[in-house]
C-alpha positions in Angstrom: 60.4 -16.2 35.7 60.0 -14.6 32.3 56.5 -15.3 30.4 56.4 -15.2 27.1 54.1 -12.3 25.6 50.9 -12.5 23.8 52.7 -11.7 20.6 54.8 -14.9 21.5 52.6 -17.4 22.0 50.1 -16.5 19.2 53.6 -16.8 17.0 54.4 -20.4 18.7 50.6 -21.4 17.7 51.1 -19.6 13.9 54.5 -21.8 13.5 52.7 -24.9 15.1 49.7 -24.8 13.1 52.0 -24.1 9.6 54.9 -27.0 10.6 51.8 -29.8 11.6 50.4 -29.2 8.2 53.2 -29.5 5.7 54.7 -32.1 7.5 51.7 -34.2 8.6 51.6 -36.7 5.6 55.4 -38.0 5.9 54.9 -38.5 10.2 51.6 -39.9 10.4 52.5 -41.8 7.6 55.9 -43.0 8.5 54.8 -43.8 11.9 51.9 -45.7 11.0 53.6 -48.2 8.9 56.7 -48.1 11.4 54.7 -48.8 14.5 52.4 -51.7 12.7 55.8 -52.7 10.9 56.7 -53.6 14.7 53.8 -55.1 15.9 53.9 -57.9 13.1 57.6 -58.9 13.0 58.8 -58.1 16.3 55.7 -58.7 19.0 52.5 -60.8 19.4 50.4 -57.7 19.4 49.6 -58.5 15.2 46.2 -58.9 16.0 45.6 -55.3 16.4 46.9 -54.8 12.8 44.4 -56.9 11.8 41.7 -55.3 13.5 43.4 -51.8 11.9 43.4 -53.3 8.4 40.1 -55.0 8.9 38.7 -51.4 9.8 40.3 -49.7 7.3 39.0 -51.9 4.5 35.7 -51.6 6.0 35.5 -48.0 5.8 37.4 -48.3 2.2 35.1 -45.7 0.3 34.0 -43.5 3.1 36.7 -40.7 0.8 34.3 -41.4 -1.9 31.3 -41.1 -0.5 31.8 -37.2 0.5 34.4 -38.0 3.8 34.0 -37.6 7.3 33.8 -33.6 7.8 35.0 -32.9 11.5 33.7 -29.2 12.1 36.1 -29.2 15.0 39.2 -29.0 13.3 39.4 -26.3 12.2 43.3 -24.2 12.9 42.6 -21.3 12.9 45.8 -19.6 13.2 47.1 -20.9 10.3 46.2 -18.2 7.8 47.7 -15.6 10.1 51.1 -17.3 9.6 50.7 -16.3 5.6 48.6 -13.0 6.2 46.1 -15.9 3.5 43.4 -13.4 2.1 40.4 -15.1 0.2 39.0 -12.9 -2.7 36.0 -13.8 -4.7 35.1 -11.3 -8.5 31.6 -12.7 -8.5 28.7 -13.6 -6.5 28.2 -17.8 -5.9 24.4 -19.1 -5.3 24.1 -21.6 -3.5 21.4 -23.5 -5.9 24.0 -24.6 -7.6 27.6 -27.2 -7.5 30.5 -26.0 -8.7 33.9 -27.0 -9.8 37.3 -24.7 -8.6 40.2 -25.3 -10.5 43.1 -24.0 -8.3 46.4 -22.7 -9.9 49.4 -23.4 -8.5 49.6 -26.4 -6.3 53.0 -25.1 -4.8 55.1 -27.5 -3.1 52.8 -28.2 0.0 49.2 -26.3 -1.6 49.4 -24.3 1.3 46.4 -21.7 0.3 44.4 -24.6 -1.0 44.4 -25.8 2.7 44.2 -22.1 4.1 40.8 -21.4 2.5 39.4 -24.6 1.9 40.4 -27.3 4.9 39.9 -24.3 7.2 37.9 -21.5 8.3 40.3 -18.6 8.8 40.4 -17.3 5.3 36.1 -16.7 6.0 34.9 -18.9 3.4 31.2 -19.6 4.8 31.2 -15.6 5.0 32.5 -14.8 1.3 30.6 -17.8 -0.2 27.4 -17.8 2.1 25.8 -21.6 1.5 28.5 -23.4 -0.2 30.6 -26.2 1.2 33.4 -26.8 0.3 35.1 -30.3 -0.5 38.7 -30.3 -1.6 39.8 -33.4 -3.6 43.0 -35.2 -3.5 44.9 -38.2 -4.7 43.5 -41.5 -3.8 46.8 -42.6 -2.3 46.6 -41.1 0.6 43.6 -42.4 1.8 45.3 -45.8 1.9 47.0 -45.1 5.0 44.7 -45.9 8.5 44.5 -42.4 10.3 46.5 -40.4 8.0 43.2 -40.6 5.7 40.8 -39.6 9.3 43.1 -36.8 9.6 43.2 -35.7 5.6 38.7 -36.6 5.7 38.4 -34.3 9.0 38.8 -31.1 7.1 36.7 -32.0 4.2 39.1 -33.7 1.7 37.9 -36.5 -0.5 39.4 -39.0 -3.2 39.6 -36.8 -7.0 38.0 -40.2 -8.3 35.6 -39.8 -10.9 32.7 -42.5 -8.4 33.7 -39.4 -5.8 32.9 -36.5 -7.8 30.1 -38.3 -9.3 28.8 -38.8 -5.4 29.5 -35.4 -4.2 27.5 -33.7 -7.7 24.4 -36.0 -7.3 24.3 -37.3 -3.5 25.0 -34.1 -1.7 22.2 -31.2 -3.4 23.2 -28.3 -3.9 25.5 -26.0 -2.9 29.2 -27.6 -3.1 31.9 -26.5 -4.5 34.3 -29.3 -5.8 38.3 -27.6 -5.2 40.8 -29.5 -7.6 44.3 -28.2 -7.7 44.7 -29.5 -11.4 48.6 -29.6 -11.5 49.1 -32.1 -8.8 52.7 -32.7 -7.5 53.7 -32.8 -11.2 53.7 -28.7 -10.4 56.0 -28.6 -8.0 59.0 -28.8 -10.5 57.9 -25.5 -11.4 57.7 -24.2 -7.9 60.2 -21.5 -7.4 59.9 -17.4 -7.2 58.8 -15.5 -9.8 57.4 -19.2 -11.5 53.7 -18.4 -13.4 54.1 -22.2 -15.1 51.4 -24.5 -14.9 50.4 -28.2 -15.6 47.3 -27.7 -17.9 48.0 -28.5 -20.7 47.2 -32.0 -21.0 45.2 -31.9 -17.8 41.7 -32.5 -19.2 39.5 -34.3 -17.2 38.7 -31.5 -14.5 36.5 -30.3 -18.0 35.3 -33.6 -18.8 33.6 -34.7 -15.3 32.4 -30.3 -15.2 30.3 -31.6 -18.4 29.1 -34.9 -17.6 27.1 -32.9 -14.9 26.6 -29.5 -16.3 28.5 -27.9 -13.8 30.5 -24.2 -13.9 34.3 -24.2 -13.8 35.5 -21.6 -12.0 39.5 -20.6 -12.7 41.2 -19.7 -9.2 44.8 -17.9 -9.1 46.8 -17.6 -6.0 49.3 -15.3 -5.9 52.2 -16.0 -3.9 51.9 -19.5 -3.4 55.5 -20.1 -5.2 57.1 -17.3 -2.9 57.2 -19.6 0.1 60.1 -21.9 -0.3 63.3 -21.7 -2.9 64.3 -25.1 -4.7 67.7 -26.9 -5.9 67.3 -27.0 -9.7 69.6 -30.4 -10.0 71.3 -30.5 -13.4 68.7 -31.5 -16.6 69.7 -35.0 -17.7 71.6 -35.7 -14.9 72.1 -39.2 -11.9 69.4 -36.8 -9.3 67.3 -35.5 -12.0 66.7 -38.6 -13.9 66.0 -40.0 -10.3 63.1 -37.3 -10.2 61.7 -38.2 -13.3 61.6 -41.7 -12.8 60.1 -41.5 -9.3 57.2 -39.0 -10.8 56.1 -42.0 -13.0 54.8 -44.9 -10.4 53.4 -42.3 -7.6 52.9 -39.2 -9.1 55.1 -37.6 -6.8 58.3 -35.5 -8.1 60.3 -35.5 -5.1 61.8 -31.8 -4.8 65.3 -30.9 -2.7 63.3 -27.0 -1.4 64.4 -25.4 1.6 62.8 -22.5 3.9 62.9 -20.8 6.8 62.6 -21.8 10.4 61.7 -21.4 13.7 63.2 -18.3 13.9 63.0 -16.0 10.9 65.8 -15.5 9.8 67.1 -19.0 10.4 66.9 -21.7 8.0 64.3 -24.8 8.7 61.1 -26.6 7.4 58.9 -23.8 8.0 57.8 -21.7 4.2 58.3 -17.5 4.5 55.6 -15.6 5.5 54.5 -13.9 2.8 51.5 -12.8 2.0 49.5 -15.3 0.1 46.2 -14.2 -2.1 44.3 -16.8 -3.9 41.2 -14.8 -6.2 38.6 -17.1 -7.2 36.9 -15.9 -11.2 34.2 -16.0 -12.7 32.6 -19.0 -13.0 32.4 -20.4 -17.3 29.0 -22.3 -16.8 29.3 -25.7 -18.5 26.6 -27.8 -20.7 25.1 -31.3 -19.9 26.5 -33.5 -21.7 26.5 -37.4 -21.0 29.8 -38.4 -22.7 31.4 -35.5 -24.3 33.4 -35.8 -27.4 37.7 -35.0 -27.1 36.4 -32.2 -29.8 33.5 -30.4 -27.1 36.1 -31.0 -23.7 38.8 -29.7 -26.0 36.8 -26.5 -26.7 35.9 -25.7 -23.5 39.3 -26.7 -21.7 40.0 -23.8 -24.5 37.6 -21.5 -22.9 38.9 -22.4 -19.1 42.4 -21.7 -20.1 41.1 -18.2 -21.7 39.6 -17.4 -18.5 42.4 -18.0 -16.6 44.9 -16.6 -18.6 41.9 -13.2 -18.1 41.8 -13.8 -14.4 46.2 -13.5 -14.0 46.8 -10.5 -16.5 44.2 -8.4 -14.5 45.8 -8.9 -11.1 49.1 -9.6 -11.5 50.4 -5.8 -11.1 48.9 -5.5 -7.9 50.7 -8.7 -6.7 54.6 -8.3 -7.7 54.2 -9.3 -11.4 55.0 -7.2 -14.1 53.2 -6.3 -16.9 54.5 -8.2 -20.2 54.7 -11.6 -16.9 52.1 -14.4 -19.0 51.5 -17.7 -18.1 53.0 -20.6 -19.7 51.0 -23.7 -19.6 52.9 -26.4 -20.2 
């Protein structure tokens, strides 16, 4: 009987770690909806659904009150799949709080989860004394069990009340991570693309000004190289549907594809390519309780300039030409 080698076992664990994250939202969400619908419509066990919804109502504010991190939920094999690396350009003092804006979103934000939802890229050693809090859409916290899974890796709601709580009630040494482009940036997630949805995204700057926090730009090289995507004809039926569906739920449905369980096959896994996130220099902002639109625009411009500088300093090390520029839309 042939036993798998250590290398094969390691690869299998890495593939499983990535596969579960990429599909966890879909699988958990659809399972919860289907099972509860079945219990209510076809069985006499509807009280189970009532109990679940009651618990959900009682626990509704938890994603806006620091979440519920489970220290043992740390996918150790996740980062090894990509050769995921986190590099800093400046040290951070644990005596302050920070808002880190991460770009680009990509299709699945693998770097976001790998660096700030797991410990395998060495976040606590790179930034000692700093606790990361990933922020995401409140929609993901509407479903039972899915919300708990997301909160288990330290993720909280990106709402204003959530940010206010984390920056005022959790002391110092907190880093709030926001993927500013969000799911709207999925349409630009193509190999070689450097297009960011940032021109009208000013909320993170306003929150930093309200609390007098430092803004930190971060750029991930390789995030858009993990998938291929089919681009439909602009203005066509499918493209119109994509644009229409994005408005109510903020999700842009994409026709993307990647590798399968074996290296040369087609399937549901991202390509196993290097992904490196460069964390830039903190940009200090003055505390302004009610910043004007002009003040927000001023520091938003300063932030974009800092992000351009960070990208230009490192782009040639990660496969881009000297003439490649960030495109802000």
